[in-house]
N, C-alpha and C positions, 0 to 999 in steps of 0.2 A: 965791426969787421964786415968786409964785403961778402955777400952771399948768406948772411945770417941775420936774423931779427934780434930785437932787444932782449927777448926772452930766450934766445939761444936756438930757435928753430931755423932750419935751413930753408932759404927762400928759393922759390921756383924761378928759373931764368926767364926773363921777359923776352917776348918775340917782337921783333921789329916789323915795320910794315913791309920792308923789302926782304924780309927773311925768306929763305928758300923752303923753310918748313911749312909755311902757310900755303904755298903753291902745291906742295906734295900731298897727295891723298893716299891714305892707307886703305888697301883692299882687305877688309876683314874677312871676306869669303874665300880668300886665296889660301890654299893649303900650305904654301910656303911661309906665310905670315903667322899661321896658327902654331901654337906651342905644342909639341908632342905630349901625349897623355902622361907619359912617365916623368916628364920634366916639369909638370905643373906643380905649383906650390900648394901644399894643403891649406884649405881655408878653415878659419876658425868658425865656431858656432855662431850663427847670426850674420856672418860675413857673406855678402852677395857676390856672385860671379860677374865680372865686367862683361859687357856685351861682346866684346871682341874675342873673349876666351871661349865662347860657345863653339861647339863643333860645327863646321859648315855643313849645310844640308847636302851638298854634293858628295861628301865623304861617307855618308851613311850607306848601309847595305841596300843594294837595289831590291825591289819587290820580287823580282823573278828568282833571286837566289834563295828564297825561303823554300822549305820542304814542300814539294808538290802535293796536291790534294790526294792523288792516287796512292801515295806512299803511306798514308795514314792507315791504321788497322781497319779493315772492312767490317761490316756489321756481322757477317757470318763467322769471322774469326774470334768473336767473343766466346767466353767460357760457356760450355753447354750447361744445361740445367742440372744434369746429374753430377757434374764436377763442382758444383757450387758449394761453398762452405755454409753450413747451417747458421742461420742468424740467431742472435740472442734476443731475449724478450725486449721489446721496445726499439730494436734496430730496424730501420726502414729498408725496404728492398729497392735497389737502384732501378731506374726506369728501364734499362735494357734487359733486366732479368725477368720481366713479366712474361707470362705465357702468351705465345703468339695467338692472335685471334682465331686463326684457322684450326688450332688444336682444341678449341672448345667443342662441347657436344653439339652437333648440328641440330637445327631446329626440328628437323623431321624425325629425329630419334625420340623426342619427347612423346608422351602419351597423346595419341590423337584425340581431338575433341569428341568424336563420336563414340569413343570407348568409355567415356564417363557415364555414370548412372543417369539414365533418362528420367524425366520428371515423373513418368507413369510408374517407374519401379520403386519410387519412394513409398514408405509406409502410409497407407490411407489414414486420413484424419480421424475417421471413426474408430480405428483400431488402437489409437493412442490412449494411454491411461489418462484419466482426468487429472489436470494440473491442480496442485494444491495452491491455496492463496498465498501470495508472496508476503514475507515479513520484511524485516529490516535487511538492507543490502542484498535483496533478491532471494534470501533463503525462505523456505516454506514457513509460514506462520505456525507457531506451536499452539496446540489446542489449550484452552484455558482449563479444561477439566480433564484430569488424568484418569487412568483406569482405576487407581486406588480411590479417588474421590467419587467416581461413579459407583463403585461398590459400597462406599460408605453412605451415599445418599440413598441407595437401594435398601440398605438395612434400616435407614430412618423411615422410609416409606412403608416398609413391611410392618412396622409397628402401628400403622394407621389402618382403619377399615377401608377397603377398596371395593368399588363396584365391579362385580365379576361379570364377565361377558357371558360365559356359558351358553353360547349360541353358535351352533354349527349349521343352521339351516340356510335357506336362500337369503339373498340380500334383503335388507330391511325395507319394508314398504311403509310409507307415511300413514299415520292413523286417519281413517275416514270418519268424519263426524256425522251424526244423525241429522234428519231433516229439520226438526224443531229443537231448539236449545234456548236457554235463557239469554237475554240480551247482553248481560255483562260478560258471559262466557264467549259469545260471538265476537264481542269487541276484543277480548283477550286473545282469542284465536287468531285475530287479524294482526296481532303483533303490536298493537298500539300501546297497551299497558296491561297491568294486572287486573284481575276481577275486582279487587277492592277499589282500585283507582277508577275502574269503569263505573262503579256505582256512584262515585263522586261526580263524574262527568255527566251521568244520566240525570242526577238530581239538579245539576247546574243548568240543564237544558241544552247541552252541547250535542245531543244525539237526536236524530230524526229517523223515523221508520215510515217509509212510503210517503215522505213529505210532511209528516206530522211530528211535532216535538213530543217525545216520550220522557216523562219524569218519574214514572212509577217503577219501582224496583220489582224484579221477578217477572217482568214482561218477557214472553217468549216470541221468537221470530223464526220464520222459515228461511233456512240458509240458501235455498235455491230460488225462492220466489220474491222475498221481501227485499226492498231497497233500503239498506241501512247506511246512514251517513254520519260521520263525525266531523263537526265543524265544516260541513259542506262537502267533505270528501267521502266518496263511496267506499265502503269497506267490503272485503271479501272474506267469507268464512273459510280460510285456508286450512288444509289438513296439517296436523302437528308434525313437525320435523325436528330431530335432535341429532346433532353431529359434534364431533370433537376433532380438533386440528393440533398439529405440532407446529406452532407458529415459528417462522424463521425470522432472523434479524433483518431490519430494514423496512418492515411493513408497518403501516399505521393501523391501529385497531379502530376502525370507523366504518360505518356503512357507506358514508359518502363524505369526502373531504376534498374540496376543489384545490386546496393548497398542497395536497400530498401527491407525491409521484406514484407511490404504490400503497395500496390498502389491502387488508386481508381479504376483502371481497374479490380481488383479482384472482385469488387462489381457489375460489368457489364457482368458477365459470361452468363447471359440469353439474352443478346442483340445480335442478329444475325449479325448486321452490325458493321463494324469498325468505331468507333468514337474517338474523341480526346477531352480532357478537354479544355474549353474556359477560359483562364486566369489561375491563380494559387492561391491556399490556402496552407499555410504552414501546416506541419504535425500536429501541436497542434490546429489549427483553424478549427472550424466546420461551417456548414451552407450551403447556396445556392451555387451550382456548376453546371454549364451547360456543356453539351457535344454535339458535332455535327461533321459531316464530311463536312460541308459547310464552306469552307475557307473564303468566302466573308463575311458571317454573323459573323464569329469568329473575323475578323479584325474590324468590326464595333463595336463590343461589348468591345474590349480590347484596341484599339488604343486611346492614350490620346486626339487626336484631336476631338473625338466624345463625350467626356465628359460624359461618362456613369456613373450614380450615383450608389454608394454602401453604404449601411447602416450596421453598425456593432454594436452589443451589447457587452459592455466591462465590465469586473469585475476586479477591481484593488485590490491590497493588503491593501490599506488604502483609506480614503476619499480624494477626489480631492479638493484642496484648491481653494478659489475664485481667488487668484492670478494666479495660474497655469491654471485655467479655462479661464481666460482672455487672457493668453499667447497663448493658443491653438486656440482661436477664432481669435486673431489678426494675428497669424502666427509665426512660429519659423524656424530657419535655421538649417538644418541637414547637414550631410557630403556630401550629393548629391544635395543640393539646398534648396530653401525656400519652405515651405509647410504650409498650413492653412486648418482648417476644414470648410466645407460648413455649417454644423450645428453641435451643441454640446449641449446636455441637460441631466439633471439628470432624469433617468427613474423611480427612487424610491425616494420619498420625504423624507423618513426616513433613507436612506442609500446613501450617496454621493460617495460611491465606485462603484456604478452601473450607467453606462452612456450609452447613445446612440450617436454615432458619424456618420455623413454623410460626405463622401469624394468622390472625383472623380479621384484622382490620382491612377495610377496602379503600383506604385513603389513597389519593393519587401519589404514585412513586414513593410509597411509604418505606419500602426496603432500602432503596437507594438513599433516601434522606436520613435514615437511621445511621448508616455507616458514614455518610458524608458529614453529618453533624459532629462526628468524632475525628474527622481529619483523614478519612480513608477515601480512596477512589475505587468504585466498583468497575472492574474491568469486564466482567461478564455476569449476567443474571438470567437464570433459567428456572421457570416454574415447572416443577415436576409433579405436583399434586394439586388438584382443585376439586373439593367437595366429593372425594371418592374417585375421581377420574384421573387417569395417568396417560402418558403419551406412549405407552408400551406398544411396540410394533409399528410405530409411525415414524417415518423419516421427516426431516425438516421440510415443511411445506405440504405434507400429505394430510389428508383428513379421511374420516369414515363416519358412517351412520352409527348411532348407538343401537345396541341390540334391544329387543323387547324387554329382557330382564333388566338391563341397565336403566331404561326409561322408567320402568315400574319402581325400581329402588330409589331413583331420584324423586319421583312423585310422592313416595311414601316418606321421604325425608329421613331415610335410615342412616345417612351419612352426614355428619356435620362438617 
């Protein structure tokens, strides 16, 4: 059939070369050719609009017909602050509702700089209380020994004989020696050694008097006129001096140590006489420490054969078990031999990490090594008793001369 294809579709009519339709041009922008909006055929989903069906640009609403700018709501006509509806939690405030800048508090109404407390009105540094050493996280460090442990160690000391001061007279004056004394005593007074050791050095030919070697024991010398030398170094027959110190932590017990930052001799700058520490306390140990230039008395107080008692107050990192307590009382074997405590007791009934231990051994760091051998760490160690001497009345770092009565009791060896 004419006008239809073999499959039944309608064929589009062909245009001839002379057809009038080719010469005629359609003005798609003309309003007369555009289909009214109401007569437009609805398009299916996905169907595109032909180009000619778009609304011509000229039929659109001119720019000037829009609402003028002045007819919009002005800034001042917005709702006032008092009429605003309270916002719920999480609801943001619109930008226009913020408080105008001019309503904020003016800068001049703030407190003027000059009304603040001046630097000179602050509390002077000297009136401030002493600051306690800081512990963990900035809190003051707790003392290792409590009031209960101090009372307990005092009871332990009270059971031991003590050198009584019983001296209310003037300040102690060092003993003045006579003009002529025996050579071994002169050497001992110089602080070199004890009298017994001096006899050994004299017989060995280490001592000269006025340039001549003296080997005969019992030789007397004039302390003011004779030139006495030991191994070529001249000795001075100094007067006897005895003093006791409450040693603080952090000081090395040594007359001279080039590797130590601080020694106990730094605390004796006001002592006019040359003295030496009797025995040793390690850097971290505090408590009773005696000084003298009397070599003989120094040997009596330190030699193991004299069995001079020492009492220490100990603070451990944990409670001491009954099993380890019994081991220390019965004795344990260390690298340098067998050792046992003369006395051992808990000085605080509620805290078994605080103990008092009495011992006569003078081995190096012996108390620390006893507890460390059983797996404990000694947090603090304080010697509270040494050969009848205590630190009573002395603050950390302070020292005093022994009274005449105390010196006499030490010389007599009345206290073990």
